[in-house]
GUDRENSE-962514 format. One record per atom (N, C-alpha, C): residue in one letter; x, y, z; residue number from 1. Coordinates in steps of 0.05 Angstrom, whole numbers, plus 5000, padded with zeros to 4 digits. Layout:
// residues N
+------+------+------+------+------+
| resn |    u |    v |    w | resi |
+------+------+------+------+------+
|    A |    X |    Y |    Z |  NUM |
...
+------+------+------+------+------+
// end
This chain:
// residues 100
+------+------+------+------+------+
| resn |    u |    v |    w | resi |
+------+------+------+------+------+
|    M | 5011 | 4840 | 4984 |    1 |
|    M | 5011 | 4868 | 4989 |    1 |
|    M | 4989 | 4881 | 4973 |    1 |
|    K | 4987 | 4874 | 4947 |    2 |
|    K | 4966 | 4886 | 4930 |    2 |
|    K | 4939 | 4879 | 4941 |    2 |
|    T | 4935 | 4855 | 4949 |    3 |
|    T | 4909 | 4847 | 4961 |    3 |
|    T | 4903 | 4863 | 4986 |    3 |
|    G | 4922 | 4867 | 5003 |    4 |
|    G | 4918 | 4883 | 5027 |    4 |
|    G | 4910 | 4911 | 5020 |    4 |
|    C | 4923 | 4923 | 5000 |    5 |
|    C | 4916 | 4950 | 4991 |    5 |
|    C | 4887 | 4951 | 4981 |    5 |
|    L | 4880 | 4931 | 4966 |    6 |
|    L | 4852 | 4930 | 4955 |    6 |
|    L | 4832 | 4926 | 4977 |    6 |
|    V | 4838 | 4910 | 4997 |    7 |
|    V | 4820 | 4907 | 5020 |    7 |
|    V | 4816 | 4933 | 5035 |    7 |
|    I | 4838 | 4947 | 5039 |    8 |
|    I | 4837 | 4973 | 5052 |    8 |
|    I | 4821 | 4993 | 5035 |    8 |
|    E | 4824 | 4992 | 5009 |    9 |
|    E | 4809 | 5009 | 4991 |    9 |
|    E | 4779 | 5004 | 4995 |    9 |
|    L | 4771 | 4978 | 4995 |   10 |
|    L | 4743 | 4971 | 4999 |   10 |
|    L | 4732 | 4981 | 5025 |   10 |
|    L | 4748 | 4978 | 5046 |   11 |
|    L | 4740 | 4987 | 5073 |   11 |
|    L | 4736 | 5017 | 5073 |   11 |
|    E | 4754 | 5032 | 5060 |   12 |
|    E | 4752 | 5061 | 5059 |   12 |
|    E | 4727 | 5069 | 5043 |   12 |
|    L | 4722 | 5056 | 5021 |   13 |
|    L | 4698 | 5063 | 5005 |   13 |
|    L | 4673 | 5056 | 5020 |   13 |
|    T | 4673 | 5034 | 5035 |   14 |
|    T | 4650 | 5026 | 5052 |   14 |
|    T | 4645 | 5047 | 5073 |   14 |
|    S | 4666 | 5055 | 5087 |   15 |
|    S | 4662 | 5074 | 5109 |   15 |
|    S | 4654 | 5102 | 5098 |   15 |
|    Q | 4662 | 5109 | 5074 |   16 |
|    Q | 4653 | 5134 | 5062 |   16 |
|    Q | 4623 | 5133 | 5055 |   16 |
|    R | 4615 | 5110 | 5045 |   17 |
|    R | 4587 | 5107 | 5036 |   17 |
|    R | 4568 | 5102 | 5059 |   17 |
|    F | 4577 | 5087 | 5079 |   18 |
|    F | 4559 | 5080 | 5101 |   18 |
|    F | 4572 | 5089 | 5127 |   18 |
|    E | 4565 | 5112 | 5136 |   19 |
|    E | 4577 | 5125 | 5159 |   19 |
|    E | 4576 | 5108 | 5185 |   19 |
|    P | 4554 | 5093 | 5190 |   20 |
|    P | 4553 | 5077 | 5214 |   20 |
|    P | 4574 | 5055 | 5215 |   20 |
|    L | 4585 | 5047 | 5192 |   21 |
|    L | 4605 | 5026 | 5191 |   21 |
|    L | 4634 | 5036 | 5193 |   21 |
|    K | 4637 | 5062 | 5198 |   22 |
|    K | 4664 | 5074 | 5198 |   22 |
|    K | 4681 | 5062 | 5220 |   22 |
|    V | 4671 | 5059 | 5244 |   23 |
|    V | 4687 | 5049 | 5266 |   23 |
|    V | 4696 | 5020 | 5261 |   23 |
|    R | 4677 | 5004 | 5251 |   24 |
|    R | 4684 | 4976 | 5245 |   24 |
|    R | 4703 | 4974 | 5222 |   24 |
|    S | 4700 | 4991 | 5202 |   25 |
|    S | 4718 | 4992 | 5179 |   25 |
|    S | 4746 | 5000 | 5187 |   25 |
|    N | 4748 | 5019 | 5205 |   26 |
|    N | 4774 | 5027 | 5215 |   26 |
|    N | 4788 | 5005 | 5231 |   26 |
|    A | 4772 | 4990 | 5247 |   27 |
|    A | 4784 | 4968 | 5261 |   27 |
|    A | 4794 | 4946 | 5242 |   27 |
|    L | 4778 | 4940 | 5222 |   28 |
|    L | 4786 | 4920 | 5202 |   28 |
|    L | 4810 | 4930 | 5186 |   28 |
|    R | 4811 | 4955 | 5181 |   29 |
|    R | 4835 | 4967 | 5167 |   29 |
|    R | 4860 | 4963 | 5183 |   29 |
|    D | 4858 | 4968 | 5209 |   30 |
|    D | 4881 | 4965 | 5227 |   30 |
|    D | 4890 | 4936 | 5227 |   30 |
|    N | 4871 | 4917 | 5227 |   31 |
|    N | 4878 | 4888 | 5226 |   31 |
|    N | 4892 | 4882 | 5199 |   31 |
|    A | 4881 | 4891 | 5177 |   32 |
|    A | 4893 | 4886 | 5151 |   32 |
|    A | 4921 | 4898 | 5149 |   32 |
|    E | 4925 | 4922 | 5160 |   33 |
|    E | 4951 | 4934 | 5159 |   33 |
|    E | 4971 | 4918 | 5175 |   33 |
|    A | 4962 | 4907 | 5198 |   34 |
|    A | 4980 | 4891 | 5215 |   34 |
|    A | 4988 | 4865 | 5201 |   34 |
|    I | 4969 | 4852 | 5188 |   35 |
|    I | 4975 | 4827 | 5173 |   35 |
|    I | 4994 | 4832 | 5151 |   35 |
|    V | 4989 | 4853 | 5135 |   36 |
|    V | 5007 | 4859 | 5112 |   36 |
|    V | 5035 | 4868 | 5122 |   36 |
|    A | 5036 | 4883 | 5144 |   37 |
|    A | 5061 | 4892 | 5155 |   37 |
|    A | 5078 | 4868 | 5164 |   37 |
|    K | 5065 | 4847 | 5175 |   38 |
|    K | 5080 | 4823 | 5183 |   38 |
|    K | 5091 | 4810 | 5158 |   38 |
|    Y | 5075 | 4808 | 5137 |   39 |
|    Y | 5084 | 4797 | 5112 |   39 |
|    Y | 5107 | 4813 | 5100 |   39 |
|    M | 5105 | 4839 | 5101 |   40 |
|    M | 5126 | 4856 | 5090 |   40 |
|    M | 5153 | 4853 | 5105 |   40 |
|    A | 5151 | 4847 | 5131 |   41 |
|    A | 5176 | 4843 | 5146 |   41 |
|    A | 5190 | 4817 | 5138 |   41 |
|    K | 5176 | 4799 | 5125 |   42 |
|    K | 5188 | 4774 | 5116 |   42 |
|    K | 5199 | 4775 | 5088 |   42 |
|    V | 5196 | 4797 | 5074 |   43 |
|    V | 5206 | 4799 | 5047 |   43 |
|    V | 5236 | 4799 | 5048 |   43 |
|    H | 5248 | 4783 | 5031 |   44 |
|    H | 5277 | 4780 | 5030 |   44 |
|    H | 5287 | 4789 | 5004 |   44 |
|    G | 5295 | 4814 | 5002 |   45 |
|    G | 5307 | 4824 | 4978 |   45 |
|    G | 5292 | 4847 | 4965 |   45 |
|    E | 5307 | 4864 | 4953 |   46 |
|    E | 5296 | 4888 | 4941 |   46 |
|    E | 5280 | 4882 | 4915 |   46 |
|    S | 5289 | 4861 | 4901 |   47 |
|    S | 5274 | 4854 | 4876 |   47 |
|    S | 5246 | 4844 | 4882 |   47 |
|    E | 5244 | 4828 | 4904 |   48 |
|    E | 5217 | 4818 | 4912 |   48 |
|    E | 5200 | 4842 | 4921 |   48 |
|    M | 5211 | 4861 | 4936 |   49 |
|    M | 5197 | 4884 | 4945 |   49 |
|    M | 5188 | 4901 | 4921 |   49 |
|    R | 5206 | 4904 | 4901 |   50 |
|    R | 5199 | 4919 | 4877 |   50 |
|    R | 5175 | 4907 | 4863 |   50 |
|    Y | 5175 | 4880 | 4861 |   51 |
|    Y | 5153 | 4866 | 4849 |   51 |
|    Y | 5127 | 4871 | 4864 |   51 |
|    L | 5128 | 4869 | 4890 |   52 |
|    L | 5104 | 4873 | 4907 |   52 |
|    L | 5093 | 4901 | 4905 |   52 |
|    L | 5111 | 4921 | 4904 |   53 |
|    L | 5102 | 4949 | 4904 |   53 |
|    L | 5092 | 4958 | 4876 |   53 |
|    L | 5102 | 4945 | 4855 |   54 |
|    L | 5096 | 4954 | 4828 |   54 |
|    L | 5078 | 4936 | 4813 |   54 |
|    E | 5067 | 4915 | 4826 |   55 |
|    E | 5049 | 4897 | 4813 |   55 |
|    E | 5023 | 4912 | 4806 |   55 |
|    K | 5014 | 4910 | 4781 |   56 |
|    K | 4991 | 4924 | 4772 |   56 |
|    K | 4965 | 4907 | 4774 |   56 |
|    D | 4943 | 4921 | 4779 |   57 |
|    D | 4917 | 4907 | 4778 |   57 |
|    D | 4904 | 4912 | 4751 |   57 |
|    I | 4879 | 4904 | 4748 |   58 |
|    I | 4866 | 4906 | 4722 |   58 |
|    I | 4860 | 4935 | 4714 |   58 |
|    E | 4862 | 4953 | 4734 |   59 |
|    E | 4858 | 4982 | 4728 |   59 |
|    E | 4885 | 4996 | 4725 |   59 |
|    E | 4907 | 4981 | 4722 |   60 |
|    E | 4934 | 4991 | 4718 |   60 |
|    E | 4943 | 5008 | 4742 |   60 |
|    R | 4934 | 5002 | 4766 |   61 |
|    R | 4944 | 5015 | 4790 |   61 |
|    R | 4963 | 4996 | 4804 |   61 |
|    D | 4983 | 5007 | 4816 |   62 |
|    D | 5001 | 4990 | 4831 |   62 |
|    D | 4997 | 4996 | 4861 |   62 |
|    A | 5011 | 4980 | 4878 |   63 |
|    A | 5008 | 4983 | 4907 |   63 |
|    A | 5016 | 5011 | 4916 |   63 |
|    L | 5037 | 5023 | 4903 |   64 |
|    L | 5045 | 5050 | 4911 |   64 |
|    L | 5023 | 5070 | 4906 |   64 |
|    D | 5008 | 5067 | 4885 |   65 |
|    D | 4985 | 5085 | 4880 |   65 |
|    D | 4965 | 5083 | 4903 |   65 |
|    L | 4958 | 5059 | 4911 |   66 |
|    L | 4939 | 5056 | 4932 |   66 |
|    L | 4950 | 5064 | 4959 |   66 |
|    I | 4976 | 5059 | 4964 |   67 |
|    I | 4988 | 5068 | 4989 |   67 |
|    I | 4986 | 5098 | 4992 |   67 |
|    T | 4992 | 5113 | 4970 |   68 |
|    T | 4990 | 5142 | 4972 |   68 |
|    T | 4961 | 5152 | 4973 |   68 |
|    N | 4943 | 5139 | 4958 |   69 |
|    N | 4915 | 5148 | 4958 |   69 |
|    N | 4902 | 5144 | 4985 |   69 |
|    Y | 4909 | 5122 | 4999 |   70 |
|    Y | 4895 | 5116 | 5024 |   70 |
|    Y | 4913 | 5118 | 5048 |   70 |
|    S | 4936 | 5130 | 5045 |   71 |
|    S | 4955 | 5135 | 5067 |   71 |
|    S | 4961 | 5110 | 5083 |   71 |
|    I | 4970 | 5089 | 5069 |   72 |
|    I | 4977 | 5064 | 5082 |   72 |
|    I | 5007 | 5062 | 5085 |   72 |
|    F | 5019 | 5081 | 5099 |   73 |
|    F | 5047 | 5083 | 5100 |   73 |
|    F | 5061 | 5062 | 5117 |   73 |
|    A | 5045 | 5047 | 5132 |   74 |
|    A | 5056 | 5025 | 5148 |   74 |
|    A | 5068 | 5004 | 5130 |   74 |
|    F | 5059 | 5002 | 5105 |   75 |
|    F | 5070 | 4983 | 5087 |   75 |
|    F | 5098 | 4990 | 5077 |   75 |
|    L | 5107 | 5014 | 5082 |   76 |
|    L | 5133 | 5023 | 5072 |   76 |
|    L | 5153 | 5025 | 5094 |   76 |
|    Q | 5149 | 5010 | 5116 |   77 |
|    Q | 5167 | 5012 | 5139 |   77 |
|    Q | 5191 | 4995 | 5138 |   77 |
|    S | 5197 | 4982 | 5116 |   78 |
|    S | 5221 | 4965 | 5114 |   78 |
|    S | 5243 | 4980 | 5098 |   78 |
|    Q | 5267 | 4972 | 5102 |   79 |
|    Q | 5290 | 4984 | 5087 |   79 |
|    Q | 5287 | 4978 | 5057 |   79 |
|    Y | 5278 | 4954 | 5050 |   80 |
|    Y | 5275 | 4947 | 5022 |   80 |
|    Y | 5254 | 4965 | 5009 |   80 |
|    A | 5232 | 4970 | 5022 |   81 |
|    A | 5211 | 4987 | 5011 |   81 |
|    A | 5222 | 5016 | 5008 |   81 |
|    E | 5237 | 5025 | 5028 |   82 |
|    E | 5249 | 5052 | 5026 |   82 |
|    E | 5268 | 5054 | 5002 |   82 |
|    N | 5284 | 5033 | 4998 |   83 |
|    N | 5303 | 5033 | 4975 |   83 |
|    N | 5288 | 5034 | 4948 |   83 |
|    V | 5266 | 5018 | 4946 |   84 |
|    V | 5251 | 5018 | 4922 |   84 |
|    V | 5238 | 5045 | 4917 |   84 |
|    V | 5227 | 5057 | 4937 |   85 |
|    V | 5215 | 5084 | 4935 |   85 |
|    V | 5236 | 5104 | 4926 |   85 |
|    K | 5260 | 5103 | 4938 |   86 |
|    K | 5281 | 5122 | 4930 |   86 |
|    K | 5289 | 5117 | 4901 |   86 |
|    E | 5291 | 5092 | 4893 |   87 |
|    E | 5298 | 5086 | 4865 |   87 |
|    E | 5277 | 5097 | 4846 |   87 |
|    I | 5252 | 5094 | 4853 |   88 |
|    I | 5230 | 5104 | 4836 |   88 |
|    I | 5231 | 5135 | 4836 |   88 |
|    W | 5237 | 5146 | 4858 |   89 |
|    W | 5238 | 5175 | 4860 |   89 |
|    W | 5258 | 5187 | 4841 |   89 |
|    R | 5281 | 5173 | 4838 |   90 |
|    R | 5302 | 5183 | 4821 |   90 |
|    R | 5298 | 5176 | 4792 |   90 |
|    S | 5278 | 5159 | 4786 |   91 |
|    S | 5274 | 5150 | 4758 |   91 |
|    S | 5252 | 5165 | 4745 |   91 |
|    P | 5248 | 5161 | 4719 |   92 |
|    P | 5226 | 5174 | 4705 |   92 |
|    P | 5198 | 5162 | 4712 |   92 |
|    Y | 5197 | 5140 | 4727 |   93 |
|    Y | 5172 | 5127 | 4734 |   93 |
|    Y | 5153 | 5147 | 4749 |   93 |
|    A | 5164 | 5160 | 4769 |   94 |
|    A | 5148 | 5178 | 4786 |   94 |
|    A | 5149 | 5207 | 4775 |   94 |
|    M | 5127 | 5218 | 4768 |   95 |
|    M | 5126 | 5245 | 4757 |   95 |
|    M | 5114 | 5265 | 4776 |   95 |
|    N | 5106 | 5256 | 4800 |   96 |
|    N | 5095 | 5275 | 4819 |   96 |
|    N | 5106 | 5270 | 4847 |   96 |
|    D | 5097 | 5285 | 4866 |   97 |
|    D | 5108 | 5283 | 4893 |   97 |
|    D | 5092 | 5266 | 4912 |   97 |
|    T | 5074 | 5249 | 4902 |   98 |
|    T | 5056 | 5235 | 4920 |   98 |
|    T | 5070 | 5214 | 4937 |   98 |
|    I | 5092 | 5202 | 4927 |   99 |
|    I | 5105 | 5182 | 4943 |   99 |
|    I | 5117 | 5193 | 4968 |   99 |
|    F | 5130 | 5216 | 4967 |  100 |
|    F | 5142 | 5228 | 4990 |  100 |
|    F | 5122 | 5246 | 5003 |  100 |
+------+------+------+------+------+
// end
């Protein structure tokens, strides 16, 4: 999931920097979203989903940060993801309204 978010981030940055590549970047983004969505459908359990959503990269960002920054809400279409987001919403982890 984290890798998929980072790929989408790169595609977004590429399309912002190089306007002629916007259409191709959007097509590749759709493909990446579809691949990660298939993977997310195979996640078995809330603890695994929590790990996938809250895994940090070297810049201390997690998948939820990238999902909200780049509007990749297709990754949150499972019940497990919804439960994790609701849990975070009720906890001190989330201090702003970007998740919802």
